N, CA, C and O atoms as CSV, one atom per row, in Angstrom:
chain,resi,resn,atom,element,x,y,z
A,1,MET,N,N,-12.118,63.276,95.624
A,1,MET,CA,C,-12.589,64.603,95.313
A,1,MET,C,C,-12.177,65.023,93.901
A,1,MET,O,O,-12.893,65.768,93.232
A,2,PHE,N,N,-11.023,64.541,93.459
A,2,PHE,CA,C,-10.529,64.888,92.125
A,2,PHE,C,C,-11.471,64.393,91.031
A,2,PHE,O,O,-11.508,64.967,89.942
A,3,PHE,N,N,-12.228,63.341,91.306
A,3,PHE,CA,C,-13.175,62.840,90.312
A,3,PHE,C,C,-14.291,63.857,90.028
A,3,PHE,O,O,-14.954,63.785,88.993
A,4,TYR,N,N,-14.489,64.790,90.941
A,4,TYR,CA,C,-15.531,65.802,90.779
A,4,TYR,C,C,-14.973,67.162,90.370
A,4,TYR,O,O,-15.563,67.861,89.546
A,5,THR,N,N,-13.842,67.529,90.945
A,5,THR,CA,C,-13.284,68.841,90.682
A,5,THR,C,C,-11.782,68.759,90.488
A,5,THR,O,O,-11.060,68.217,91.325
A,6,ARG,N,N,-11.332,69.294,89.394
A,6,ARG,CA,C,-9.902,69.333,89.129
A,6,ARG,C,C,-9.302,70.649,89.605
A,6,ARG,O,O,-8.083,70.761,89.737
A,7,TYR,N,N,-10.144,71.644,89.862
A,7,TYR,CA,C,-9.679,72.987,90.214
A,7,TYR,C,C,-10.389,73.510,91.472
A,7,TYR,O,O,-11.101,74.511,91.392
A,8,PRO,N,N,-10.213,72.862,92.621
A,8,PRO,CA,C,-10.897,73.361,93.824
A,8,PRO,C,C,-10.253,74.660,94.323
A,8,PRO,O,O,-9.037,74.840,94.247
A,9,SER,N,N,-11.092,75.547,94.829
A,9,SER,CA,C,-10.578,76.775,95.435
A,9,SER,C,C,-10.109,76.471,96.855
A,9,SER,O,O,-10.433,75.421,97.409
A,10,SER,N,N,-9.364,77.371,97.427
A,10,SER,CA,C,-8.923,77.162,98.814
A,10,SER,C,C,-10.130,77.136,99.752
A,10,SER,O,O,-10.131,76.398,100.737
A,11,ASN,N,N,-11.157,77.935,99.454
A,11,ASN,CA,C,-12.373,77.901,100.278
A,11,ASN,C,C,-13.062,76.550,100.199
A,11,ASN,O,O,-13.557,76.042,101.205
A,12,MET,N,N,-13.094,75.971,99.015
A,12,MET,CA,C,-13.710,74.651,98.855
A,12,MET,C,C,-12.921,73.608,99.641
A,12,MET,O,O,-13.508,72.757,100.309
A,13,LEU,N,N,-11.613,73.672,99.564
A,13,LEU,CA,C,-10.788,72.715,100.304
A,13,LEU,C,C,-11.051,72.833,101.804
A,13,LEU,O,O,-11.163,71.823,102.499
A,14,LYS,N,N,-11.147,74.048,102.294
A,14,LYS,CA,C,-11.412,74.263,103.721
A,14,LYS,C,C,-12.774,73.701,104.111
A,14,LYS,O,O,-12.940,73.171,105.209
A,15,MET,N,N,-13.737,73.815,103.223
A,15,MET,CA,C,-15.077,73.319,103.489
A,15,MET,C,C,-15.087,71.780,103.543
A,15,MET,O,O,-15.796,71.192,104.359
A,16,PHE,N,N,-14.314,71.146,102.689
A,16,PHE,CA,C,-14.356,69.688,102.600
A,16,PHE,C,C,-13.317,68.985,103.462
A,16,PHE,O,O,-13.367,67.764,103.616
A,17,PHE,N,N,-12.398,69.720,104.014
A,17,PHE,CA,C,-11.411,69.132,104.923
A,17,PHE,C,C,-11.559,69.823,106.273
A,17,PHE,O,O,-10.640,70.481,106.761
A,18,SER,N,N,-12.736,69.657,106.861
A,18,SER,CA,C,-13.055,70.344,108.108
A,18,SER,C,C,-12.196,69.885,109.282
A,18,SER,O,O,-12.060,70.609,110.268
A,19,ASP,N,N,-11.624,68.707,109.189
A,19,ASP,CA,C,-10.790,68.194,110.269
A,19,ASP,C,C,-9.353,68.727,110.215
A,19,ASP,O,O,-8.548,68.420,111.093
A,20,VAL,N,N,-9.032,69.511,109.207
A,20,VAL,CA,C,-7.684,70.056,109.047
A,20,VAL,C,C,-7.656,71.478,109.606
A,20,VAL,O,O,-8.544,72.284,109.328
A,21,LYS,N,N,-6.636,71.770,110.388
A,21,LYS,CA,C,-6.441,73.127,110.883
A,21,LYS,C,C,-5.615,73.875,109.840
A,21,LYS,O,O,-4.405,73.679,109.727
A,22,PHE,N,N,-6.280,74.720,109.094
A,22,PHE,CA,C,-5.643,75.386,107.961
A,22,PHE,C,C,-4.800,76.577,108.384
A,22,PHE,O,O,-5.174,77.353,109.264
A,23,ASN,N,N,-3.664,76.697,107.737
A,23,ASN,CA,C,-2.846,77.901,107.767
A,23,ASN,C,C,-2.336,78.074,106.344
A,23,ASN,O,O,-2.661,77.268,105.472
A,24,ARG,N,N,-1.562,79.088,106.103
A,24,ARG,CA,C,-1.098,79.343,104.735
A,24,ARG,C,C,-0.321,78.165,104.158
A,24,ARG,O,O,-0.487,77.819,102.988
A,25,CYS,N,N,0.514,77.559,104.967
A,25,CYS,CA,C,1.357,76.447,104.502
A,25,CYS,C,C,0.512,75.226,104.125
A,25,CYS,O,O,0.729,74.617,103.078
A,26,ILE,N,N,-0.436,74.879,104.968
A,26,ILE,CA,C,-1.276,73.699,104.703
A,26,ILE,C,C,-2.174,73.942,103.486
A,26,ILE,O,O,-2.341,73.060,102.645
A,27,THR,N,N,-2.743,75.135,103.402
A,27,THR,CA,C,-3.572,75.470,102.242
A,27,THR,C,C,-2.744,75.372,100.965
A,27,THR,O,O,-3.186,74.814,99.961
A,28,SER,N,N,-1.550,75.919,101.021
A,28,SER,CA,C,-0.648,75.874,99.868
A,28,SER,C,C,-0.315,74.432,99.493
A,28,SER,O,O,-0.271,74.097,98.309
A,29,GLN,N,N,-0.082,73.581,100.484
A,29,GLN,CA,C,0.250,72.178,100.224
A,29,GLN,C,C,-0.914,71.444,99.557
A,29,GLN,O,O,-0.710,70.686,98.608
A,30,LEU,N,N,-2.137,71.668,100.052
A,30,LEU,CA,C,-3.302,71.015,99.434
A,30,LEU,C,C,-3.503,71.479,98.000
A,30,LEU,O,O,-3.822,70.677,97.123
A,31,ILE,N,N,-3.319,72.756,97.764
A,31,ILE,CA,C,-3.436,73.282,96.400
A,31,ILE,C,C,-2.355,72.667,95.514
A,31,ILE,O,O,-2.602,72.354,94.350
A,32,LYS,N,N,-1.161,72.496,96.071
A,32,LYS,CA,C,-0.067,71.865,95.312
A,32,LYS,C,C,-0.404,70.405,94.987
A,32,LYS,O,O,-0.113,69.939,93.886
A,33,TRP,N,N,-1.010,69.686,95.925
A,33,TRP,CA,C,-1.398,68.297,95.658
A,33,TRP,C,C,-2.378,68.231,94.491
A,33,TRP,O,O,-2.241,67.387,93.605
A,34,PHE,N,N,-3.359,69.117,94.492
A,34,PHE,CA,C,-4.309,69.121,93.378
A,34,PHE,C,C,-3.617,69.491,92.072
A,34,PHE,O,O,-3.965,68.971,91.013
A,35,SER,N,N,-2.658,70.370,92.146
A,35,SER,CA,C,-1.882,70.717,90.956
A,35,SER,C,C,-1.143,69.480,90.443
A,35,SER,O,O,-1.095,69.240,89.236
A,36,ASN,N,N,-0.578,68.711,91.342
A,36,ASN,CA,C,0.103,67.473,90.950
A,36,ASN,C,C,-0.883,66.455,90.388
A,36,ASN,O,O,-0.566,65.749,89.430
A,37,PHE,N,N,-2.078,66.373,90.978
A,37,PHE,CA,C,-3.118,65.480,90.461
A,37,PHE,C,C,-3.465,65.869,89.028
A,37,PHE,O,O,-3.573,65.011,88.152
A,38,ARG,N,N,-3.641,67.191,88.792
A,38,ARG,CA,C,-3.954,67.675,87.447
A,38,ARG,C,C,-2.827,67.374,86.478
A,38,ARG,O,O,-3.062,66.970,85.339
A,39,GLU,N,N,-1.596,67.576,86.943
A,39,GLU,CA,C,-0.452,67.340,86.062
A,39,GLU,C,C,-0.434,65.895,85.586
A,39,GLU,O,O,-0.238,65.638,84.399
A,40,PHE,N,N,-0.637,64.949,86.497
A,40,PHE,CA,C,-0.684,63.535,86.111
A,40,PHE,C,C,-1.816,63.296,85.115
A,40,PHE,O,O,-1.629,62.616,84.106
A,41,TYR,N,N,-2.985,63.857,85.403
A,41,TYR,CA,C,-4.165,63.718,84.544
A,41,TYR,C,C,-3.852,64.197,83.133
A,41,TYR,O,O,-4.114,63.491,82.159
A,42,TYR,N,N,-3.291,65.396,83.025
A,42,TYR,CA,C,-3.006,65.961,81.704
A,42,TYR,C,C,-1.873,65.217,80.994
A,42,TYR,O,O,-1.896,65.094,79.769
A,43,ILE,N,N,-0.903,64.729,81.723
A,43,ILE,CA,C,0.167,63.924,81.109
A,43,ILE,C,C,-0.435,62.665,80.492
A,43,ILE,O,O,-0.081,62.281,79.377
A,44,GLN,N,N,-1.338,62.031,81.218
A,44,GLN,CA,C,-1.984,60.822,80.695
A,44,GLN,C,C,-2.828,61.140,79.461
A,44,GLN,O,O,-2.838,60.375,78.497
A,45,MET,N,N,-3.525,62.253,79.494
A,45,MET,CA,C,-4.355,62.638,78.353
A,45,MET,C,C,-3.506,62.859,77.110
A,45,MET,O,O,-3.842,62.383,76.025
A,46,GLU,N,N,-2.416,63.578,77.273
A,46,GLU,CA,C,-1.533,63.818,76.129
A,46,GLU,C,C,-0.954,62.500,75.619
A,46,GLU,O,O,-0.917,62.257,74.412
A,47,LYS,N,N,-0.511,61.667,76.525
A,47,LYS,CA,C,0.066,60.372,76.158
A,47,LYS,C,C,-0.930,59.527,75.359
A,47,LYS,O,O,-0.584,58.968,74.318
A,48,PHE,N,N,-2.169,59.438,75.856
A,48,PHE,CA,C,-3.168,58.604,75.181
A,48,PHE,C,C,-3.641,59.235,73.871
A,48,PHE,O,O,-3.969,58.516,72.928
A,49,ALA,N,N,-3.679,60.555,73.800
A,49,ALA,CA,C,-4.045,61.221,72.541
A,49,ALA,C,C,-2.972,60.948,71.488
A,49,ALA,O,O,-3.291,60.628,70.343
A,50,ARG,N,N,-1.718,61.072,71.868
A,50,ARG,CA,C,-0.622,60.806,70.922
A,50,ARG,C,C,-0.612,59.334,70.503
A,50,ARG,O,O,-0.337,59.014,69.346
A,51,GLN,N,N,-0.910,58.454,71.442
A,51,GLN,CA,C,-0.963,57.025,71.119
A,51,GLN,C,C,-2.081,56.739,70.115
A,51,GLN,O,O,-1.905,55.954,69.183
A,52,ALA,N,N,-3.225,57.383,70.315
A,52,ALA,CA,C,-4.346,57.194,69.377
A,52,ALA,C,C,-3.958,57.668,67.978
A,52,ALA,O,O,-4.287,57.021,66.985
A,53,ILE,N,N,-3.263,58.791,67.906
A,53,ILE,CA,C,-2.803,59.299,66.607
A,53,ILE,C,C,-1.824,58.315,65.983
A,53,ILE,O,O,-1.925,58.007,64.795
A,54,ASN,N,N,-0.887,57.823,66.769
A,54,ASN,CA,C,0.085,56.836,66.272
A,54,ASN,C,C,-0.592,55.543,65.821
A,54,ASN,O,O,-0.121,54.864,64.909
A,55,ASP,N,N,-1.715,55.215,66.484
A,55,ASP,CA,C,-2.456,54.002,66.130
A,55,ASP,C,C,-3.383,54.215,64.935
A,55,ASP,O,O,-4.069,53.285,64.510
A,56,GLY,N,N,-3.407,55.437,64.390
A,56,GLY,CA,C,-4.175,55.690,63.179
A,56,GLY,C,C,-5.520,56.357,63.364
A,56,GLY,O,O,-6.271,56.484,62.396
A,57,ALA,N,N,-5.854,56.788,64.569
A,57,ALA,CA,C,-7.132,57.478,64.753
A,57,ALA,C,C,-7.116,58.772,63.946
A,57,ALA,O,O,-6.113,59.483,63.902
A,58,THR,N,N,-8.242,59.058,63.312
A,58,THR,CA,C,-8.318,60.248,62.465
A,58,THR,C,C,-9.344,61.257,62.957
A,58,THR,O,O,-9.361,62.395,62.487
A,59,GLY,N,N,-10.196,60.865,63.889
A,59,GLY,CA,C,-11.220,61.781,64.391
A,59,GLY,C,C,-11.566,61.497,65.838
A,59,GLY,O,O,-11.335,60.400,66.347
A,60,THR,N,N,-12.125,62.507,66.491
A,60,THR,CA,C,-12.436,62.360,67.917
A,60,THR,C,C,-13.522,61.326,68.187
A,60,THR,O,O,-13.590,60.766,69.282
A,61,GLU,N,N,-14.368,61.072,67.195
A,61,GLU,CA,C,-15.424,60.074,67.409
A,61,GLU,C,C,-14.847,58.684,67.659
A,61,GLU,O,O,-15.542,57.803,68.164
A,62,GLU,N,N,-13.592,58.489,67.311
A,62,GLU,CA,C,-12.920,57.208,67.553
A,62,GLU,C,C,-12.387,57.095,68.980
A,62,GLU,O,O,-11.941,56.027,69.398
A,63,LEU,N,N,-12.434,58.191,69.719
A,63,LEU,CA,C,-11.878,58.225,71.073
A,63,LEU,C,C,-12.989,58.216,72.109
A,63,LEU,O,O,-13.860,59.086,72.105
A,64,SER,N,N,-12.956,57.239,72.986
A,64,SER,CA,C,-13.933,57.212,74.071
A,64,SER,C,C,-13.239,56.749,75.345
A,64,SER,O,O,-12.229,56.046,75.309
A,65,VAL,N,N,-13.802,57.157,76.454
A,65,VAL,CA,C,-13.278,56.742,77.758
A,65,VAL,C,C,-14.406,56.016,78.478
A,65,VAL,O,O,-15.432,56.607,78.816
A,66,SER,N,N,-14.197,54.740,78.701
A,66,SER,CA,C,-15.172,53.923,79.423
A,66,SER,C,C,-14.457,53.245,80.583
A,66,SER,O,O,-13.238,53.351,80.719
A,67,ARG,N,N,-15.204,52.565,81.397
A,67,ARG,CA,C,-14.613,51.861,82.542
A,67,ARG,C,C,-13.707,50.716,82.093
A,67,ARG,O,O,-12.927,50.192,82.889
A,68,ASP,N,N,-13.808,50.328,80.826
A,68,ASP,CA,C,-12.966,49.258,80.296
A,68,ASP,C,C,-11.709,49.773,79.604
A,68,ASP,O,O,-10.843,48.985,79.225
A,69,SER,N,N,-11.604,51.080,79.437
A,69,SER,CA,C,-10.477,51.626,78.675
A,69,SER,C,C,-9.201,51.672,79.505
A,69,SER,O,O,-9.235,51.766,80.732
A,70,GLU,N,N,-8.093,51.604,78.809
A,70,GLU,CA,C,-6.781,51.647,79.449
A,70,GLU,C,C,-6.547,52.986,80.138
A,70,GLU,O,O,-5.948,53.036,81.212
A,71,LEU,N,N,-7.010,54.055,79.535
A,71,LEU,CA,C,-6.863,55.384,80.143
A,71,LEU,C,C,-7.600,55.438,81.477
A,71,LEU,O,O,-7.055,55.931,82.465
A,72,TYR,N,N,-8.819,54.942,81.512
A,72,TYR,CA,C,-9.576,54.913,82.769
A,72,TYR,C,C,-8.824,54.109,83.828
A,72,TYR,O,O,-8.725,54.529,84.981
A,73,ARG,N,N,-8.299,52.962,83.434
A,73,ARG,CA,C,-7.567,52.122,84.396
A,73,ARG,C,C,-6.367,52.863,84.968
A,73,ARG,O,O,-6.106,52.795,86.169
A,74,ALA,N,N,-5.635,53.573,84.110
A,74,ALA,CA,C,-4.459,54.322,84.572
A,74,ALA,C,C,-4.862,55.417,85.560
A,74,ALA,O,O,-4.214,55.595,86.591
A,75,LEU,N,N,-5.926,56.145,85.247
A,75,LEU,CA,C,-6.382,57.221,86.130
A,75,LEU,C,C,-6.946,56.663,87.438
A,75,LEU,O,O,-6.634,57.160,88.520
A,76,ASN,N,N,-7.765,55.641,87.330
A,76,ASN,CA,C,-8.362,55.052,88.527
A,76,ASN,C,C,-7.291,54.472,89.434
A,76,ASN,O,O,-7.375,54.606,90.655
A,77,MET,N,N,-6.293,53.837,88.860
A,77,MET,CA,C,-5.215,53.253,89.659
A,77,MET,C,C,-4.441,54.350,90.391
A,77,MET,O,O,-3.972,54.136,91.509
A,78,HIS,N,N,-4.308,55.495,89.782
A,78,HIS,CA,C,-3.564,56.595,90.397
A,78,HIS,C,C,-4.369,57.294,91.493
A,78,HIS,O,O,-3.832,57.590,92.560
A,79,TYR,N,N,-5.646,57.557,91.239
A,79,TYR,CA,C,-6.465,58.338,92.165
A,79,TYR,C,C,-7.286,57.502,93.137
A,79,TYR,O,O,-7.799,58.024,94.127
A,80,ASN,N,N,-7.412,56.219,92.863
A,80,ASN,CA,C,-8.347,55.376,93.602
A,80,ASN,C,C,-7.778,53.968,93.742
A,80,ASN,O,O,-8.461,52.981,93.471
A,81,LYS,N,N,-6.516,53.887,94.171
A,81,LYS,CA,C,-5.776,52.611,94.173
A,81,LYS,C,C,-6.547,51.444,94.796
A,81,LYS,O,O,-6.570,50.341,94.250
A,82,ALA,N,N,-7.169,51.699,95.931
A,82,ALA,CA,C,-7.886,50.618,96.621
A,82,ALA,C,C,-9.302,50.440,96.090
A,82,ALA,O,O,-10.060,49.607,96.587
A,83,ASN,N,N,-9.655,51.230,95.077
A,83,ASN,CA,C,-10.990,51.175,94.497
A,83,ASN,C,C,-12.079,51.415,95.541
A,83,ASN,O,O,-13.148,50.807,95.490
A,84,ASP,N,N,-11.791,52.313,96.492
A,84,ASP,CA,C,-12.737,52.622,97.561
A,84,ASP,C,C,-13.930,53.423,97.070
A,84,ASP,O,O,-15.016,53.334,97.643
A,85,PHE,N,N,-13.739,54.205,96.014
A,85,PHE,CA,C,-14.775,55.113,95.548
A,85,PHE,C,C,-15.316,54.676,94.196
A,85,PHE,O,O,-14.577,54.204,93.333
A,86,GLU,N,N,-16.607,54.843,94.034
A,86,GLU,CA,C,-17.239,54.624,92.735
A,86,GLU,C,C,-16.970,55.869,91.898
A,86,GLU,O,O,-17.384,56.970,92.263
A,87,VAL,N,N,-16.286,55.697,90.793
A,87,VAL,CA,C,-15.959,56.827,89.932
A,87,VAL,C,C,-17.238,57.298,89.252
A,87,VAL,O,O,-17.917,56.509,88.596
A,88,PRO,N,N,-17.574,58.586,89.403
A,88,PRO,CA,C,-18.822,59.078,88.815
A,88,PRO,C,C,-18.777,59.092,87.282
A,88,PRO,O,O,-17.724,59.293,86.677
A,89,GLU,N,N,-19.924,58.878,86.687
A,89,GLU,CA,C,-20.028,58.897,85.220
A,89,GLU,C,C,-19.535,60.218,84.650
A,89,GLU,O,O,-18.921,60.251,83.583
A,90,ARG,N,N,-19.801,61.298,85.358
A,90,ARG,CA,C,-19.389,62.619,84.875
A,90,ARG,C,C,-17.874,62.680,84.687
A,90,ARG,O,O,-17.397,63.342,83.766
A,91,PHE,N,N,-17.115,62.001,85.542
A,91,PHE,CA,C,-15.659,61.996,85.385
A,91,PHE,C,C,-15.274,61.342,84.057
A,91,PHE,O,O,-14.358,61.804,83.376
A,92,LEU,N,N,-15.968,60.276,83.697
A,92,LEU,CA,C,-15.683,59.619,82.416
A,92,LEU,C,C,-15.966,60.572,81.256
A,92,LEU,O,O,-15.213,60.611,80.283
A,93,GLU,N,N,-17.043,61.332,81.359
A,93,GLU,CA,C,-17.375,62.318,80.320
A,93,GLU,C,C,-16.293,63.385,80.222
A,93,GLU,O,O,-15.852,63.731,79.126
A,94,VAL,N,N,-15.866,63.908,81.378
A,94,VAL,CA,C,-14.838,64.949,81.401
A,94,VAL,C,C,-13.520,64.395,80.846
A,94,VAL,O,O,-12.823,65.079,80.097
A,95,ALA,N,N,-13.187,63.169,81.214
A,95,ALA,CA,C,-11.952,62.554,80.710
A,95,ALA,C,C,-12.019,62.399,79.190
A,95,ALA,O,O,-11.027,62.629,78.498
A,96,GLN,N,N,-13.168,62.015,78.679
A,96,GLN,CA,C,-13.318,61.867,77.230
A,96,GLN,C,C,-13.204,63.221,76.529
A,96,GLN,O,O,-12.552,63.330,75.491
A,97,ILE,N,N,-13.829,64.240,77.088
A,97,ILE,CA,C,-13.714,65.582,76.517
A,97,ILE,C,C,-12.254,66.030,76.527
A,97,ILE,O,O,-11.761,66.587,75.545
A,98,THR,N,N,-11.571,65.785,77.634
A,98,THR,CA,C,-10.161,66.179,77.750
A,98,THR,C,C,-9.310,65.459,76.711
A,98,THR,O,O,-8.485,66.078,76.038
A,99,LEU,N,N,-9.512,64.162,76.586
A,99,LEU,CA,C,-8.759,63.375,75.610
A,99,LEU,C,C,-8.984,63.921,74.200
A,99,LEU,O,O,-8.038,64.060,73.425
A,100,ARG,N,N,-10.218,64.222,73.880
A,100,ARG,CA,C,-10.542,64.739,72.548
A,100,ARG,C,C,-9.953,66.138,72.325
A,100,ARG,O,O,-9.527,66.457,71.215
A,101,GLU,N,N,-9.926,66.960,73.354
A,101,GLU,CA,C,-9.311,68.283,73.253
A,101,GLU,C,C,-7.812,68.150,72.943
A,101,GLU,O,O,-7.282,68.857,72.086
A,102,PHE,N,N,-7.145,67.243,73.646
A,102,PHE,CA,C,-5.718,67.012,73.383
A,102,PHE,C,C,-5.513,66.484,71.968
A,102,PHE,O,O,-4.619,66.938,71.254
A,103,PHE,N,N,-6.333,65.536,71.570
A,103,PHE,CA,C,-6.241,64.962,70.234
A,103,PHE,C,C,-6.367,66.053,69.165
A,103,PHE,O,O,-5.536,66.152,68.262
A,104,ASN,N,N,-7.419,66.868,69.282
A,104,ASN,CA,C,-7.644,67.932,68.295
A,104,ASN,C,C,-6.488,68.918,68.249
A,104,ASN,O,O,-6.069,69.340,67.171
A,105,ALA,N,N,-5.976,69.285,69.410
A,105,ALA,CA,C,-4.867,70.250,69.459
A,105,ALA,C,C,-3.608,69.675,68.813
A,105,ALA,O,O,-2.910,70.376,68.080
A,106,ILE,N,N,-3.322,68.424,69.077
A,106,ILE,CA,C,-2.118,67.791,68.515
A,106,ILE,C,C,-2.270,67.640,67.000
A,106,ILE,O,O,-1.347,67.953,66.248
A,107,VAL,N,N,-3.427,67.164,66.557
A,107,VAL,CA,C,-3.674,66.995,65.124
A,107,VAL,C,C,-3.553,68.340,64.397
A,107,VAL,O,O,-3.062,68.400,63.269
A,108,ALA,N,N,-4.003,69.407,65.047
A,108,ALA,CA,C,-3.954,70.743,64.441
A,108,ALA,C,C,-2.557,71.362,64.528
A,108,ALA,O,O,-2.336,72.466,64.030
A,109,GLY,N,N,-1.620,70.658,65.157
A,109,GLY,CA,C,-0.256,71.160,65.258
A,109,GLY,C,C,-0.066,72.256,66.298
A,109,GLY,O,O,0.956,72.943,66.299
A,110,LYS,N,N,-1.034,72.421,67.173
A,110,LYS,CA,C,-0.933,73.464,68.195
A,110,LYS,C,C,0.138,73.154,69.243
A,110,LYS,O,O,0.562,74.042,69.983
A,111,ASP,N,N,0.568,71.905,69.302
A,111,ASP,CA,C,1.557,71.512,70.307
A,111,ASP,C,C,2.959,72.051,70.021
A,111,ASP,O,O,3.879,71.804,70.801
A,112,VAL,N,N,3.138,72.779,68.923
A,112,VAL,CA,C,4.431,73.421,68.658
A,112,VAL,C,C,4.571,74.713,69.475
A,112,VAL,O,O,5.683,75.193,69.696
A,113,ASP,N,N,3.452,75.267,69.916
A,113,ASP,CA,C,3.453,76.467,70.763
A,113,ASP,C,C,3.681,76.032,72.217
A,113,ASP,O,O,2.988,75.138,72.702
A,114,PRO,N,N,4.629,76.641,72.909
A,114,PRO,CA,C,4.913,76.239,74.298
A,114,PRO,C,C,3.704,76.346,75.238
A,114,PRO,O,O,3.646,75.634,76.240
A,115,SER,N,N,2.757,77.206,74.937
A,115,SER,CA,C,1.600,77.373,75.824
A,115,SER,C,C,0.329,76.735,75.255
A,115,SER,O,O,-0.779,77.162,75.578
A,116,TRP,N,N,0.486,75.730,74.422
A,116,TRP,CA,C,-0.646,75.129,73.724
A,116,TRP,C,C,-1.686,74.497,74.644
A,116,TRP,O,O,-2.854,74.401,74.269
A,117,LYS,N,N,-1.294,74.070,75.824
A,117,LYS,CA,C,-2.232,73.387,76.719
A,117,LYS,C,C,-3.166,74.343,77.453
A,117,LYS,O,O,-4.198,73.918,77.972
A,118,LYS,N,N,-2.822,75.619,77.505
A,118,LYS,CA,C,-3.630,76.585,78.250
A,118,LYS,C,C,-5.069,76.641,77.754
A,118,LYS,O,O,-5.994,76.763,78.557
A,119,ALA,N,N,-5.266,76.555,76.466
A,119,ALA,CA,C,-6.625,76.571,75.908
A,119,ALA,C,C,-7.424,75.357,76.396
A,119,ALA,O,O,-8.624,75.458,76.653
A,120,ILE,N,N,-6.757,74.227,76.517
A,120,ILE,CA,C,-7.422,73.013,77.004
A,120,ILE,C,C,-7.775,73.179,78.485
A,120,ILE,O,O,-8.878,72.832,78.908
A,121,TYR,N,N,-6.845,73.706,79.258
A,121,TYR,CA,C,-7.096,73.920,80.688
A,121,TYR,C,C,-8.327,74.796,80.902
A,121,TYR,O,O,-9.112,74.553,81.818
A,122,LYS,N,N,-8.495,75.814,80.058
A,122,LYS,CA,C,-9.640,76.728,80.184
A,122,LYS,C,C,-10.960,76.000,79.936
A,122,LYS,O,O,-11.974,76.315,80.559
A,123,VAL,N,N,-10.943,75.037,79.036
A,123,VAL,CA,C,-12.146,74.249,78.764
A,123,VAL,C,C,-12.440,73.329,79.945
A,123,VAL,O,O,-13.573,73.263,80.422
A,124,ILE,N,N,-11.427,72.632,80.406
A,124,ILE,CA,C,-11.615,71.608,81.434
A,124,ILE,C,C,-11.987,72.205,82.784
A,124,ILE,O,O,-12.788,71.619,83.512
A,125,CYS,N,N,-11.426,73.354,83.132
A,125,CYS,CA,C,-11.741,73.935,84.447
A,125,CYS,C,C,-13.226,74.267,84.574
A,125,CYS,O,O,-13.748,74.334,85.687
A,126,LYS,N,N,-13.904,74.474,83.461
A,126,LYS,CA,C,-15.333,74.786,83.489
A,126,LYS,C,C,-16.202,73.534,83.649
A,126,LYS,O,O,-17.419,73.644,83.795
A,127,LEU,N,N,-15.596,72.365,83.625
A,127,LEU,CA,C,-16.347,71.110,83.679
A,127,LEU,C,C,-16.402,70.496,85.073
A,127,LEU,O,O,-16.930,69.398,85.248
A,128,ASP,N,N,-15.855,71.204,86.072
A,128,ASP,CA,C,-15.937,70.691,87.437
A,128,ASP,C,C,-17.396,70.555,87.839
A,128,ASP,O,O,-18.244,71.328,87.393
A,129,SER,N,N,-17.690,69.566,88.686
A,129,SER,CA,C,-19.060,69.372,89.141
A,129,SER,C,C,-19.114,69.441,90.663
A,129,SER,O,O,-18.084,69.491,91.336
A,130,GLU,N,N,-20.316,69.442,91.183
A,130,GLU,CA,C,-20.524,69.514,92.632
A,130,GLU,C,C,-19.895,68.304,93.308
A,130,GLU,O,O,-20.041,67.172,92.848
A,131,VAL,N,N,-19.202,68.558,94.393
A,131,VAL,CA,C,-18.642,67.481,95.196
A,131,VAL,C,C,-19.738,67.056,96.172
A,131,VAL,O,O,-20.307,67.909,96.853
A,132,PRO,N,N,-20.046,65.771,96.258
A,132,PRO,CA,C,-21.116,65.316,97.156
A,132,PRO,C,C,-20.872,65.742,98.603
A,132,PRO,O,O,-19.734,65.783,99.072
A,133,GLU,N,N,-21.949,66.052,99.288
A,133,GLU,CA,C,-21.881,66.505,100.680
A,133,GLU,C,C,-21.172,65.505,101.589
A,133,GLU,O,O,-20.539,65.896,102.570
A,134,ILE,N,N,-21.274,64.232,101.269
A,134,ILE,CA,C,-20.660,63.209,102.122
A,134,ILE,C,C,-19.154,63.434,102.280
A,134,ILE,O,O,-18.563,63.017,103.276
A,135,PHE,N,N,-18.539,64.088,101.304
A,135,PHE,CA,C,-17.105,64.349,101.376
A,135,PHE,C,C,-16.754,65.377,102.447
A,135,PHE,O,O,-15.582,65.535,102.789
A,136,LYS,N,N,-17.756,66.080,102.982
A,136,LYS,CA,C,-17.505,67.044,104.057
A,136,LYS,C,C,-17.339,66.363,105.410
A,136,LYS,O,O,-16.811,66.957,106.350
A,137,SER,N,N,-17.782,65.136,105.503
A,137,SER,CA,C,-17.740,64.416,106.768
A,137,SER,C,C,-16.316,63.981,107.107
A,137,SER,O,O,-15.594,63.488,106.241
A,138,PRO,N,N,-15.910,64.162,108.367
A,138,PRO,CA,C,-14.582,63.680,108.776
A,138,PRO,C,C,-14.464,62.151,108.665
A,138,PRO,O,O,-13.360,61.612,108.589
A,139,ASN,N,N,-15.616,61.459,108.657
A,139,ASN,CA,C,-15.635,59.999,108.545
A,139,ASN,C,C,-16.028,59.565,107.128
A,139,ASN,O,O,-16.605,58.495,106.938
A,140,CYS,N,N,-15.721,60.380,106.170
A,140,CYS,CA,C,-16.137,60.161,104.782
A,140,CYS,C,C,-15.812,58.757,104.288
A,140,CYS,O,O,-16.687,58.064,103.769
A,141,LEU,N,N,-14.582,58.342,104.444
A,141,LEU,CA,C,-14.171,57.046,103.910
A,141,LEU,C,C,-14.967,55.923,104.539
A,141,LEU,O,O,-15.431,55.030,103.830
A,142,GLN,N,N,-15.138,55.943,105.849
A,142,GLN,CA,C,-15.902,54.890,106.515
A,142,GLN,C,C,-17.353,54.902,106.052
A,142,GLN,O,O,-17.947,53.845,105.841
A,143,GLU,N,N,-17.926,56.097,105.893
A,143,GLU,CA,C,-19.313,56.209,105.441
A,143,GLU,C,C,-19.488,55.685,104.023
A,143,GLU,O,O,-20.462,54.993,103.727
A,144,LEU,N,N,-18.559,56.010,103.162
A,144,LEU,CA,C,-18.639,55.538,101.770
A,144,LEU,C,C,-18.452,54.028,101.664
A,144,LEU,O,O,-19.077,53.377,100.826
A,145,LEU,N,N,-17.607,53.484,102.500
A,145,LEU,CA,C,-17.346,52.045,102.454
A,145,LEU,C,C,-18.527,51.234,102.970
A,145,LEU,O,O,-18.678,50.064,102.619
A,146,HIS,N,N,-19.370,51.849,103.805
A,146,HIS,CA,C,-20.515,51.130,104.367
A,146,HIS,C,C,-21.796,51.316,103.559
A,146,HIS,O,O,-22.837,50.762,103.911
A,147,GLU,N,N,-21.727,52.093,102.480
A,147,GLU,CA,C,-22.927,52.281,101.641
A,147,GLU,C,C,-23.197,51.070,100.803
A,147,GLU,O,O,-24.162,51.050,100.039
């Protein structure tokens, strides 16, 4: 689900996890998991942006995220260890935009401000896409594996 949305609402989580009996604690835990997923994502973006700068990149056009890139491998290994899901192309686009946002902010020296990442978060949260209906099924994993 993270490949489609980095910022799901509690209502969205309830819709897509129909087999879960929600209460305040469980809802809070799922929201915390997504927060942790985002934190890992953004840590990787910052790391790879800084690495690109150290490697001599001077512009965002030099930065791309493809299925062959090291950044993609790190993210896919974290979110999709068994490679059960086909990572949507849109996720690669969002990852590339995120990487470039981090790169631009670091190059511009914005990382000296303690809240420098907030501007990036505002951009990325608007890039969430529709989660496929199949994810609403309690048998989602089995259905996806048989496609």
